[in-house]
C-alpha positions in Angstrom: 155.7 -118.2 109.5 156.3 -116.1 112.6 159.8 -117.5 113.1 163.1 -115.7 112.7 166.2 -117.1 111.0 169.8 -116.1 110.6 171.1 -116.6 107.1 174.9 -116.8 106.6 176.8 -117.1 103.3 179.9 -119.3 103.9 182.8 -119.7 101.5 183.5 -123.4 101.8 187.2 -124.5 101.8 188.3 -126.8 98.9 189.4 -130.3 99.8 192.3 -132.3 98.3 190.0 -134.4 96.2 188.5 -131.3 94.6 185.2 -131.4 96.4 183.8 -128.7 98.7 182.5 -128.7 102.2 179.2 -127.1 103.1 177.5 -126.2 106.4 174.5 -128.4 107.4 171.6 -127.0 109.5 172.5 -127.3 113.1 172.8 -125.4 116.3 175.4 -122.6 116.4 177.2 -124.3 119.3 177.9 -127.6 117.5 178.4 -127.1 113.7 179.1 -130.1 111.5 181.0 -130.3 108.2 180.3 -132.9 105.5 181.8 -133.4 102.1 179.8 -132.3 99.0 180.2 -131.1 95.5 180.0 -127.4 94.2 178.5 -124.8 94.5 181.2 -123.2 96.7 178.8 -121.7 99.1 175.5 -122.6 100.8 172.9 -120.9 103.0 173.2 -121.7 106.6 169.9 -121.6 108.5 170.3 -121.4 112.3 167.3 -122.5 114.2 166.5 -121.6 117.8 168.0 -124.2 120.1 165.8 -126.6 122.0 162.9 -126.2 119.6 161.9 -128.8 117.1 160.9 -127.2 113.8 158.0 -128.7 111.9 155.8 -127.4 109.2 152.8 -127.6 111.5 154.5 -125.4 114.1 155.5 -123.0 111.5 152.0 -122.5 110.2 150.5 -122.2 113.7 153.2 -119.8 114.9 154.2 -122.1 117.7 157.9 -121.4 117.4 158.9 -118.4 119.5 161.2 -115.8 118.0 164.8 -116.3 119.0 166.6 -113.8 121.1 169.5 -112.1 119.1 172.4 -110.8 121.2 175.5 -109.0 120.2 179.0 -110.3 120.9 182.4 -108.6 120.9 183.9 -111.6 119.3 185.2 -110.7 115.8 183.5 -112.2 112.7 185.6 -114.2 110.3 186.3 -112.4 107.1 184.8 -115.0 104.9 181.5 -114.9 106.7 179.0 -112.1 106.2 175.3 -111.6 106.6 173.5 -112.4 103.4 170.9 -110.1 101.8 169.4 -112.8 99.8 165.6 -113.5 100.5 164.7 -116.3 102.8 164.0 -119.7 101.3 160.4 -120.8 101.3 159.4 -123.3 104.0 159.5 -126.9 103.0 156.2 -128.4 101.9 154.3 -130.5 104.4 155.0 -134.2 104.5 151.9 -136.3 103.7 151.6 -139.9 104.7 149.4 -141.9 102.4 147.3 -144.7 103.5 148.6 -148.2 102.6 145.2 -149.4 101.7 143.7 -148.0 98.4 140.8 -145.7 98.8 137.4 -146.3 97.3 137.6 -142.9 95.7 139.3 -142.2 92.4 141.4 -139.6 94.2 144.1 -140.3 96.7 143.2 -140.1 100.4 145.8 -139.0 102.9 145.9 -138.3 106.7 147.5 -135.3 108.3 146.9 -132.6 110.9 146.9 -129.0 109.7 145.0 -125.8 110.4 142.6 -124.3 107.9 144.4 -121.5 105.9 142.7 -118.3 105.0 140.9 -118.0 101.7 139.9 -121.7 101.7 136.3 -122.8 101.3 135.2 -124.5 104.5 132.2 -125.6 106.5 132.0 -126.5 110.1 130.0 -129.3 111.7 130.0 -130.5 115.3 133.4 -130.8 117.1 134.9 -134.2 116.6 138.2 -136.0 116.4 141.2 -133.9 115.4 142.3 -136.5 112.8 142.0 -135.4 109.2 141.5 -137.3 105.9 142.2 -135.6 102.6 140.8 -136.3 99.1 142.6 -134.8 96.2 140.3 -133.3 93.5 142.6 -132.4 90.5 139.8 -131.5 88.2 138.8 -127.9 88.9 135.3 -128.3 87.6 134.8 -131.2 90.0 136.2 -129.1 92.8 133.8 -126.2 91.9 130.9 -128.6 91.9 131.8 -130.0 95.4 132.2 -126.5 96.8 129.0 -125.1 95.3 128.0 -121.5 94.9 129.4 -119.6 97.9 130.5 -122.9 99.5 126.8 -124.0 99.8 127.4 -127.6 98.8 130.5 -128.3 101.0 128.6 -126.7 103.9 125.7 -129.1 103.3 128.2 -132.1 103.2 129.6 -131.0 106.5 126.2 -130.6 108.2 124.9 -133.9 106.9 128.0 -135.9 107.7 128.5 -134.1 111.0 132.1 -133.3 110.2 134.2 -130.2 109.4 135.1 -129.9 105.7 137.8 -127.6 104.1 138.7 -127.3 100.5 142.1 -125.8 99.7 142.1 -124.0 96.4 145.8 -123.9 95.8 146.5 -127.6 96.4 143.1 -128.9 95.3 142.6 -130.8 98.5 139.4 -131.5 100.4 140.1 -132.0 104.1 137.6 -133.6 106.3 137.9 -133.6 110.1 135.9 -135.5 112.7 135.4 -139.0 114.0 136.3 -141.9 111.7 132.6 -142.4 110.8 132.1 -138.7 110.2 135.2 -138.5 108.0 134.1 -141.6 106.0 130.7 -140.2 105.4 132.0 -136.7 104.4 134.4 -138.2 101.8 131.6 -140.5 100.5 129.2 -137.6 100.1 131.9 -135.6 98.2 132.4 -138.6 95.9 128.7 -138.7 95.2 128.8 -135.0 94.3 131.5 -135.5 91.8 129.6 -138.5 90.3 126.5 -136.4 89.8 128.4 -134.0 87.6 129.9 -136.8 85.5 126.6 -138.7 84.9 124.7 -135.4 84.4 121.1 -136.4 84.0 121.6 -140.1 84.6 121.6 -142.1 87.9 124.6 -142.2 90.1 126.1 -145.7 90.4 126.3 -147.0 94.0 127.8 -150.1 95.5 125.9 -152.3 98.0 128.5 -151.4 100.6 127.8 -147.7 100.3 124.1 -148.1 101.1 124.2 -148.3 104.9 122.1 -147.1 107.8 122.5 -143.5 106.8 120.7 -144.1 103.5 117.0 -144.4 102.5 115.9 -145.5 99.0 112.6 -144.4 97.6 111.2 -145.7 94.3 109.5 -142.9 92.5 107.5 -143.3 89.3 109.0 -141.7 86.2 105.9 -139.6 85.6 106.2 -138.1 89.1 110.0 -137.7 89.2 110.1 -134.6 87.1 107.4 -133.0 89.2 109.3 -133.9 92.4 112.6 -132.5 91.0 111.1 -129.2 90.0 112.5 -126.7 87.5 116.3 -127.3 87.2 116.1 -129.4 90.4 114.7 -126.5 92.5 112.3 -128.6 94.5 114.9 -131.2 95.3 117.4 -128.6 96.4 114.7 -127.0 98.6 114.0 -130.3 100.4 117.7 -130.9 100.9 118.2 -127.5 102.6 115.1 -127.7 104.7 115.6 -131.3 105.9 119.4 -131.2 106.0 120.0 -134.2 103.7 121.7 -135.1 100.5 119.5 -136.4 97.7 120.1 -137.7 94.2 118.9 -140.3 91.7 121.0 -143.4 92.0 121.3 -147.0 90.8 122.5 -149.6 93.4 124.4 -152.4 91.8 122.5 -155.6 92.0 119.2 -154.0 93.2 117.2 -153.0 90.1 114.1 -150.8 90.8 110.7 -151.8 89.6 109.8 -151.0 86.0 109.0 -147.4 85.1 110.5 -146.2 88.4 113.7 -144.5 89.5 115.5 -144.8 92.7 115.9 -141.7 94.8 118.7 -141.9 97.4 118.4 -139.9 100.6 121.5 -139.6 102.9 121.5 -138.1 106.4 120.4 -138.7 110.0 117.3 -140.9 110.7 115.0 -138.0 111.5 116.1 -135.9 108.6 115.9 -138.8 106.1 112.4 -139.7 107.3 111.2 -136.1 107.1 112.6 -135.8 103.5 111.1 -139.1 102.6 107.6 -138.0 103.7 108.0 -134.8 101.8 108.9 -136.7 98.6 106.0 -139.1 99.1 103.5 -136.2 99.6 104.8 -134.4 96.5 104.7 -137.4 94.3 101.2 -138.3 95.6 99.9 -135.0 94.3 101.1 -135.8 90.8 100.3 -139.6 90.9 97.4 -140.0 93.3 97.3 -143.3 95.1 100.9 -144.4 94.3 102.0 -144.5 97.9 98.7 -144.4 99.8 97.5 -147.5 97.9 100.2 -149.7 99.6 99.0 -148.3 102.9 95.4 -149.2 102.2 96.2 -152.7 101.0 99.0 -153.8 103.2 99.3 -151.1 105.9 102.8 -150.3 104.5 104.4 -147.1 106.1 107.6 -147.4 103.8 109.9 -146.9 106.8 113.4 -148.4 106.8 113.7 -151.3 109.2 117.1 -150.3 110.5 115.6 -147.0 111.7 112.9 -148.7 113.9 114.8 -149.0 117.2 113.7 -147.8 120.6 110.2 -146.5 120.7 110.5 -144.7 117.3 107.7 -145.5 115.0 105.0 -144.3 112.6 101.3 -143.7 113.3 98.8 -143.1 110.5 95.5 -141.4 110.5 93.1 -141.1 107.5 91.1 -137.9 107.3 88.5 -136.3 105.0 89.6 -134.0 102.2 88.3 -130.9 104.0 90.0 -131.8 107.3 93.3 -132.3 105.4 93.2 -128.8 104.0 92.4 -127.3 107.5 95.2 -129.3 109.1 97.8 -128.2 106.6 96.8 -124.5 106.9 97.9 -121.6 104.7 101.3 -122.5 103.2 101.6 -125.4 105.7 101.6 -123.1 108.7 99.4 -125.3 110.9 101.4 -128.5 110.1 104.7 -126.7 111.0 103.1 -125.5 114.3 102.1 -129.0 115.3 105.5 -130.4 114.4 107.3 -127.7 116.5 105.0 -128.1 119.5 105.1 -131.9 119.6 108.6 -132.4 118.1 107.0 -135.0 115.9 107.2 -135.4 112.1 103.9 -134.9 110.4 103.0 -134.9 106.7 100.1 -136.0 104.6 100.3 -138.5 101.8 97.0 -137.9 100.0 94.4 -138.2 102.8 96.6 -140.3 105.0 98.5 -138.4 107.7 101.9 -139.9 108.8 103.1 -139.2 112.3 106.7 -140.2 112.9 108.6 -140.0 116.2 108.8 -141.5 119.7 105.6 -142.8 121.3 105.2 -139.7 123.4 105.8 -137.3 120.4 103.2 -139.1 118.3 100.6 -139.0 121.2 101.1 -135.2 121.6 100.8 -134.7 117.9 97.5 -136.5 117.8 96.2 -134.4 120.7 97.2 -131.2 119.0 95.5 -132.4 115.7 92.3 -132.8 117.7 92.5 -129.2 118.9 93.1 -127.9 115.4 90.3 -129.9 113.8 87.7 -129.0 116.5 88.2 -125.3 115.6 86.9 -126.1 112.1 83.8 -128.0 113.3 82.6 -128.2 116.8 80.7 -131.3 115.9 84.0 -133.1 116.1 84.1 -132.4 119.8 85.2 -135.4 122.0 85.5 -135.7 125.8 89.2 -136.1 125.3 89.4 -132.4 124.3 87.8 -131.3 127.6 90.3 -133.5 129.5 93.1 -131.6 127.9 91.8 -128.5 129.7 90.9 -130.0 133.0 93.4 -132.7 133.7 97.0 -132.1 134.8 99.5 -132.0 131.8 103.2 -131.3 131.6 102.9 -129.6 128.2 100.1 -127.1 129.0 99.9 -123.5 130.4 96.5 -122.0 131.2 96.0 -118.2 131.2 92.7 -116.5 132.1 91.8 -113.5 129.9 88.6 -111.4 130.2 86.1 -112.1 127.4 86.4 -108.4 126.2 90.1 -108.9 125.5 89.8 -112.2 123.7 89.2 -110.7 120.3 92.3 -108.4 120.7 94.5 -111.3 121.6 93.1 -113.5 118.8 93.1 -110.9 116.1 90.9 -110.8 113.0 90.6 -114.2 111.5 92.8 -115.6 114.3 95.8 -113.8 112.6 97.5 -112.6 115.8 97.2 -115.9 117.6 98.5 -117.7 114.5 101.5 -115.5 114.3 102.4 -116.2 118.0 101.9 -120.0 117.3 104.2 -120.0 114.3 106.9 -117.8 115.9 107.3 -119.8 119.1 106.1 -123.3 118.0 103.0 -123.7 120.3 99.4 -124.6 119.9 97.0 -122.0 121.4 93.2 -122.3 121.8 90.5 -120.7 123.9 88.3 -123.0 125.9 85.1 -121.5 124.4 86.5 -121.9 120.9 87.1 -125.6 121.6 83.6 -126.0 123.0 84.7 -126.6 126.5 82.3 -125.1 129.1 83.7 -122.5 131.6 82.5 -121.6 135.1 82.6 -117.8 134.5 81.3 -116.6 131.1 83.1 -113.2 131.5 86.5 -114.9 131.5 87.9 -117.3 128.9 90.7 -119.7 129.4 93.6 -119.7 127.0 95.4 -123.0 126.8 99.0 -123.0 125.4 100.5 -126.4 124.5 104.2 -127.0 123.7 107.6 -127.0 125.4 108.2 -124.9 128.5 110.3 -122.2 127.0 108.0 -121.8 124.0 104.9 -121.7 126.2 106.4 -119.0 128.5 107.3 -116.8 125.5 103.8 -117.2 124.0 102.2 -116.5 127.4 104.1 -113.3 127.7 103.1 -112.2 124.2 99.4 -112.9 125.0 99.7 -111.0 128.3 101.3 -108.1 126.6 98.5 -107.9 124.0 95.8 -108.1 126.7 97.6 -105.5 128.9 97.8 -103.1 126.0 94.1 -103.3 125.5 93.3 -103.3 129.2 96.0 -101.5 131.2 96.6 -102.9 134.7 95.0 -106.3 133.9 98.2 -108.2 134.9 100.6 -105.6 136.1 98.4 -104.7 139.1 99.4 -107.9 140.8 103.0 -108.0 139.6 105.9 -107.8 142.1 109.5 -107.2 141.0 111.6 -110.4 141.4 115.1 -111.6 140.6 115.5 -115.3 140.9 118.8 -117.1 141.6 117.7 -120.5 140.3 119.7 -122.0 137.5 116.6 -123.5 136.0 114.4 -121.8 133.4 112.5 -118.9 135.2 111.2 -115.4 134.6 112.6 -112.2 136.3 110.5 -109.1 136.5 111.7 -105.5 136.7 109.4 -102.4 136.7 110.4 -99.3 134.7 109.0 -95.9 135.6 111.0 -94.1 132.9 109.0 -94.2 129.7 112.1 -93.1 127.7 114.0 -96.1 128.9 111.2 -98.4 127.9 111.3 -96.8 124.4 115.0 -97.3 124.2 114.7 -101.0 125.1 111.8 -101.6 122.7 113.1 -99.7 119.7 111.1 -99.0 116.6 108.5 -101.7 116.2 110.2 -103.8 119.0 113.3 -104.3 116.8 115.8 -103.5 119.6 114.1 -105.8 122.1 114.2 -108.7 119.6 117.9 -108.1 118.9 118.7 -108.1 122.6 116.7 -111.3 123.0 118.6 -113.1 120.2 122.0 -112.0 121.5 121.4 -113.0 125.1 119.3 -116.1 124.5 116.7 -114.8 127.0 113.2 -113.8 126.0 112.6 -110.1 126.8 109.0 -108.8 126.8 107.2 -105.8 128.4 103.8 -106.4 129.9 102.8 -102.8 130.5 105.8 -101.2 132.2 107.1 -104.4 133.6 110.0 -106.0 131.8 110.0 -109.8 131.9 113.3 -111.7 131.3 112.7 -115.4 130.7 115.5 -118.0 130.5 118.0 -119.8 132.6 120.3 -118.0 135.1 123.1 -117.4 132.5 120.6 -116.1 129.9 118.7 -113.9 132.3 122.0 -112.4 133.6 123.2 -111.7 130.0 119.8 -110.1 129.1 119.9 -107.7 132.0 123.6 -106.8 131.3 122.9 -106.0 127.7 120.0 -103.8 128.6 122.2 -101.9 131.1 124.9 -101.4 128.4 122.3 -100.3 125.9 120.7 -97.8 128.2 124.2 -96.5 129.1 125.0 -95.7 125.5 121.6 -94.4 124.6 121.6 -91.9 127.5 125.1 -90.7 126.6 126.5 -92.1 129.8 130.3 -92.0 129.6 130.9 -94.7 132.1 133.3 -97.4 130.7 132.3 -100.9 130.1 134.2 -103.6 132.0 134.4 -106.7 129.9 137.0 -108.5 132.0 136.1 -112.0 132.9 133.2 -112.2 130.4 133.1 -115.1 127.9 130.3 -113.5 125.8 132.1 -110.5 124.4 134.6 -109.8 121.6 136.3 -106.4 121.5 137.7 -104.5 118.5 139.7 -101.3 118.8 138.3 -98.6 116.6 141.1 -96.0 116.8 138.7 -93.2 116.9 136.4 -94.4 114.1 132.7 -94.9 114.7 129.9 -96.7 113.0 126.5 -95.3 112.0 123.3 -96.7 113.6 122.3 -98.6 110.4 125.7 -100.2 110.1 125.5 -101.5 113.7 121.9 -102.7 113.2 123.0 -104.6 110.0 125.8 -106.4 111.9 123.4 -107.3 114.8 120.7 -108.6 112.5 123.0 -110.8 110.4 125.0 -112.2 113.4 122.5 -112.3 116.3 124.7 -110.1 118.4 124.4 -106.9 120.4 127.1 -104.2 119.6 128.0 -100.9 121.2 130.9 -98.4 120.9 132.2 -97.3 124.3 135.4 -96.9 126.3 136.9 -99.7 128.2 138.2 -99.5 131.8 141.5 -98.1 130.4 139.8 -95.3 128.5 140.4 -96.8 125.1 137.5 -96.7 122.6 136.4 -100.2 121.7 133.7 -101.8 119.6 132.1 -104.3 122.0 130.4 -107.3 120.4 128.1 -109.2 122.8 126.5 -112.5 122.1 125.9 -116.0 123.5 127.7 -117.7 120.6 131.3 -117.3 119.3 130.2 -118.7 115.9 132.6 -118.5 113.0 133.6 -115.8 110.6 131.5 -117.1 107.7 128.2 -118.0 109.4 127.1 -116.1 112.5 128.0 -115.2 116.0 130.6 -112.8 117.4 133.3 -114.0 114.9 131.2 -113.0 111.9 130.3 -109.7 113.6 134.0 -108.9 114.1 134.8 -109.8 110.5 132.1 -107.4 109.3 133.2 -104.7 111.6 136.9 -105.0 110.5 135.8 -104.6 106.9 133.9 -101.5 107.7 136.8 -100.1 109.6 139.1 -100.8 106.7 136.7 -98.9 104.3 136.5 -96.0 106.7 140.3 -95.8 107.0 140.6 -95.7 103.2 137.9 -93.0 102.9 139.2 -91.1 106.0 135.7 -91.1 107.5 135.4 -90.2 111.2 131.6 -90.1 112.0 130.5 -87.9 114.8 129.8 -89.2 118.3 126.1 -89.2 117.7 126.4 -92.1 115.2 127.3 -94.9 117.7 123.8 -96.4 118.2 121.5 -93.5 118.2 117.9 -94.2 116.8 117.2 -90.5 116.4 
C-alpha cells in the first residue's frame, strides 16, 4: 500500500475479573486501554499522526511514509518488535443504494482507482462518481468482457463512459455522468440477457426504449442474411458504426407478423447510419421491403425524437447504373462523399438516403452531381459549372498543365481515387466535368471538402505534378514560417538530399509516421518541405524532424525535453532497440521514438506524440508499455544491441 506501520506485540495485564486488556489502534502519544477477553496479546498498529487512513488513500499511495526516529528511552521488557507478517488491509466499505436496481445484480456506488490486470475501456472524461454491478456468474462476466475486452470497450464507447471489470471481485465499475453510467449498466445487462436467451429475442421494458434506441422491423427471410455467418455482419456493423445491436422484444409492442425487431442503441448519428446499413442489406435480400413504403407514403423510417434542429433526411431516386457508379468499388465513392460532406449516405435499392444537417445534405448532393457527371457528360447541368466559377467555402482550385494531368490522375483514375479516399475529399478536373476552360494547355483541378483535407490533397497533387515536371511549383516558392495559431502551411527548403531521404524514409514511411505523431501534414513538393497544421502541430512537426535528423546523422547533442507536454521518457540503462522494434512501436501507437541522451547525459528512450492515450489502446502510454516489455526481455536475455541499432534505416 505504500504506507509503513510499526507492529508491537504486547502482553496484556490480567484484570481482577479474569479478563484481559488490549491496545486499540491510536496515536503513540495517547494510548487507550479497554477491557476484552483472551487472547493475552494483540497487534498494535501505530499510524502516522495527523493522517486519516482510508482504503482509498492506501490504494492510491496518498499516505506518506512516517519518519522513524531513535530514542534513548528504554523499552519495557514485555514489549518487543514483532516478526509476524503484516495484516492485510481492510476491505473497502461499499454503500449500497437504498432503491433496488433494475438489474438482477446489486448496484453500488464508490470511488476507487482501476487496479492492474482488470479489463477496462475508456470513454470520454466524465463525472468521477462510480456505479458498480456485480456479475457473480463467470460465464456472464466473460460474455460482457468479450474477447480481449472487445465487448466492454464497445459498451464504454457507445455509452460514453469508462467501464472496468474486476476479475477478482467480479464487479463491473462504470464511471461517468449519471446518464452515461445508467446507459453503461443497461447495455451490460443486455449483453448478459443475450447469452441467456441464446438465439431468442432479448426482452425489453418500455422504460428501457428511450431516445438512444432505434427499433427496425426486419422480415424473417432477410434477418439471417443481415446477421451473416455466426453474426459476423451484425458485429461488423456494430464496430463500424459504434452501436450495440441485437434482436429484442419490447413488452407491449408486438412487431408485425413474420418480422423480428432489431434494437439499435447509440448516439443519433451512429444509430441512423447503422439503420441505413441494415435497410440497404435487407433490401438486397428482400427487394422493395423498405423502398416500397417510401414510394407509397414517402416514409424515411426516421425516429421522430431524432428530428430536432435542422437534422433531416433527403431522398433521391437514381437509375440502376448510376447507383453502381455512385457506390464505387467496395463502396469507396460513397465513403468519399460522406467524408467530404460529413453527411450520411446510403442506398436502399435505387433510393439514396442523405441524412444530416441542411448544409451537409446540400453538399452531399453537389458532390453526387460531380461523381455522376464523370460517368456520363450528358448529365451535365449548369449547376456543375457554377461549382467551378462561383465562390465556395468548401473548394480549392489548382491549375495543372495538361501534360501533367494524366500523371496526377493515374491510370483509370487510380491515383486520384487513392488521394480522395485517404483524405476524404472529392477531386475533379474541369475538362473531365465538361466545364470549359480559357486556356486549353492548363486544366483546373477542383478539390472539395474540409479545409484540412483539401490542403493535404492539394499538397499530394502538387507533389505528383512536381515529380513529373520539376520546378512547376517550387520555382515560385519562398520559405516561410507563420506565427498564426490558425491552420496554415509552413515551407522550408532543403538543399541536402540525404536529409530529404532521412525524412521521407523508404516509400515515405518515416514521413507518414512523423505526420501521425505530430498531427501536422508533412509533404515534400520537390525539395521544399510543407508543414500544414495549426501552430502547435506545425511546431511539433518541425521539432520531430529536427530530433530525427539529429539521430540519423549521429549527432550526439542531447535532447532537452523539459517543459514539453508531448513527450514520455523511459530510462534504458544502456539497452537499445533495433530499428524494426522502434518502427513497430511507432506504427501501432502513432508516436515518434528515438534513443538519445538527455541534458544530464543519461540515455533515455524518448516517446513523442500529440496524445497521451492509454496503455491498452494507443498513444504514448501504450508505446511506453511496449518499450518496457522489450526492455524486460532484453534484460533477461542480456542483449545490448550496438549503437547502430537506435533508428538506423541502413
